[in-house]
N, C-alpha and C positions, 0 to 999 in steps of 0.2 A: 254811702248813705244818700238818700234822696230827700230834699227839703221842698215842701210845698206850702204856699200861703193860701189858706182857705177862707180867710176873713181879714179885715184890716189889721187885726192884732193877734191872729191865731195862726200858728204854724204846725204842720205835720211832718214828722221825720219817719222815713221808712228804711228799714235795714236792708242792705245789700248782702249781708252775711248770713242771715237766718230767716227764712220763711216769710219775708216781707212783713215782719212784725213792725208795728207802728208805735210812736210816742207823740206827744203834742206839747205845745207851749202856748199859754195865754199871756201876752206881754202887755203890761200896763205901766203907767207912770210911777206906780208905787212898788213895782216889782213884777216878777213873773210867777205863774203857776204852771208847773209841769204836770202832765198826765203820763205816767209811766216813764221808763227809760228803755234803752235798747240793750240787748243781752251782752254784747261785747264792749269792754271799756273803750276801745279805739273809737267806735261809733258814738258812744255816749259822750266822749270828750269832744267830738265834733259838734254835737248838740250844745254842750256847755260853752264852747268857744263862741258859737254863733249867738247864744243868748247873752253872753257877757258883752258882746258888741251891741246888741239890739236893745238891751235893758240894763242901764247903769245901776239901778238899785239891786239887781241880781235876783236869784230865785228865792222866793219867800216860802212857797209851799210845793211839795211834791206829792201828788196823789198816786197811790198804787191801786190799780183797778182790781187786782187779785194777786195771789202769792206766787204764781208761776214764774220760773226763772227768767224766761225771755222778756218779762216785763219789769222785773225787779232788780236784776243784777247790777245795774248802773247806779242804784240809789246811793251807794257809798261815796260817789263822786260829788255829792251835794251836801256836805256836812253842815252848811249854814242854814239849810232849809228845814222846815218842819214837815215831817212825813205824815201823811193823812191816809187812812184806810179804814175798812170795816174791822171791827174787833176780831173777827175770825181770821183775818189776814195775819194779824200778829201771832196768833197761836199756830197757824199753819206754817208760817215762815220758821218758827222755832222748832216745831215738831217734824216738819217734812223738808222745808227749804234748806236749813242748815246742814243736816246730814247728807242731803242730795248734793249740795255744793262741794262738800268735802270729798265725796266719791268722784264727782265730775272733774275736779281739779287734776286728778291723777291722769286723766285722759285728754284734757283740753288745757294746754299750757297757757293759752291766752286768758284764762280765768284765774290764774294764780293769785293776782292781787285783789280779787273780789272778796268783799266781806258782806255778810247779810246786815242790812240796815232795817231795824224794826220800826214800826210806826210810832210817832210821838203823840198823835192825836187820833182817836178812834171813835166810832159810833156803832151802836149795835141794834138800834130800833129805828124804823122809819128811814127818812132821808136826812142829809146834812147839807148845810149851806155855807159856802165861803164867800166873803166879799173882799175884793182887793182892787183899788184904783178904779172904781166904778164898774167893775165886772162882777156879775152875780153868777156863781157857779154852784150847781146842785150835784151832790153825790146821791145816786139812787141805787139802793140795794137791789140787785137783780140776780139772785142765785140761780144756778142751773148748770152753767159751764163749770163753776166751782161754787162751794158754799159761801165764799166771801166776795163773789163778783159784784162790782158796782159799775154803773154807767155814769159818765160825767157830762152834764148838760150846761153849756154856757148860754145863759138865757138871753143876754143882750144880743148875741150874734146868731142865736139859734143853731149852734153847732153842737152836735151830739158825738161824744167819744163813746161809742158803744162797746169798745174793748172786745174781748173774745165772746161776748154775747152775740155779736154779728161777725161772721167770717164767711168765706166762700162755701164752707160746709160747717154746720154746727158741730161742736165737739162736746160730747157728754160722757166721755170715758171717766172723767174725774168728777162728774156731777150727777144730776138727776133730771131725767127727761121730762117728767111732769112739771116740775118746778121751772124748768127751762121754758116750757111753753108759756107759762104764766108771765115770766119775765119778758119774753119777746113781745107779748101782746101790749106791753106798756109803751113800746116805741111809737106806734102810730098816734098815740094820744099826745105826743109832744110835737110842737111846731119846729120842724127841722129843715134848715136850708142845706146843710151838709152833714153827712154822717160818716164818721171815721171808724172803719172796721179795725178790729184788733190785728188783723193780717190782711193785706191786700189794698185795693184802691179805695179812694174816697167815693162815697155814694152821694149823688145829687138828689135834691128834694123830690123830683118826679119819680125816682126809682125806689124810694125808701119803703113804701107800702108793699111793692112787688117783691123786694128782697126779703122782707120779713115774712110775707106769706109763703114764699118759696121755701124758707127755712122751716116754717111750721108744717108745710106739706111734706117735706123731707122727713121730719121727725115722726109724723104720723105713719109714713110709709115704712120706715125701718122698724118702728114699734110693731106694726102689724106683721111685717115680714119675719121678725124674730119670734113673735108669738106663734105664728104658723109653723116655723121651723121646730120649735120646742114641742108643740102639740103633735106634730107628725113624726117625732123621734129622730130628726136629722142630727148628724154629728156636728160638733162645733166647727170643725175644719171646713165643712161645706160652705160656711158663711164667708170665708176668706175669698171665695171665688165670685161673690156677688159684686158687680160693678157699681160704681157710684152713678153712672148714667142710667142704669135700670131703676134707680131710686129718684130720678128727676133732676140731678145736678151734673155739672160738667167736671171732667177730670183735669181740665187745662190749668185752672188757677194754681198759684203757689208752686209752679214748676212740677205739678203732679203730686204734691204732698197731700192733696185732698183725698186721694184714694186711700192712703195710709190712715188718715183720720177717720174716714168712712168705715174701714175694716175694724179699726179700734172701737168705734161706736157699736158695731154689730156684735163684736165679741163681748164687750162690756154688758150689753143688754142680755145676751145669751147667758153669761155667767150669773147675772143677778136673777134671771128667771129660773135657773136650774139649781141654784144654791140657796135661794131665799125661801 
């Protein structure tokens, strides 16, 4: 696990075990606020040990940016904290997350001890604000990657945890491409010094607008590409041969995983266009 300090009291933790997924901690005199966890208990315990040393009052709140396993599986290790999320996160963890975990445990022994932790505090309209130890933290509902996705903006430090709304390649296989565009356009309206992606490196202020525009351009490109494929009668399998480079992004980040995400995007769009 990699630990990085991005502000006086804000830390980012990046997994070495799965797809460079990130989590964060805002440390204050009154306690800590976590943003997501890491997927494997061993790395989340490293996070917990560090926070216990850095923040004597301990973790007060744990924000889940969305229900996906790689961001939520460590939540059970913070029983003293109130878990905060969008209301849809609670229902998705119950309906999708719990059955998926049960199936995954048979294949991944490292997850045997994991249990699903449901949110204690939820919101379902607009945004939500948390205040702790002088830090003002906004949860902004930004569906698109998933229905329950939120970004977390630490106003005092101008740090944005964009979660999986911003990644080296947008992922819409479990979401909605049109809604995703609307959510991404909220990012440049915020004053951001550092932006934490859901996977990958921290983005600095001067790069934020370019990163967002690159994601929007990519979504436009694959939308048009799949629309043309459907109209011209191409087979679904032909889309698996479309490279991410031809759609404007690099295949290098996340150890090449971005190409898999890219193909999943194309197939999801094709299936929706041909079955809807």
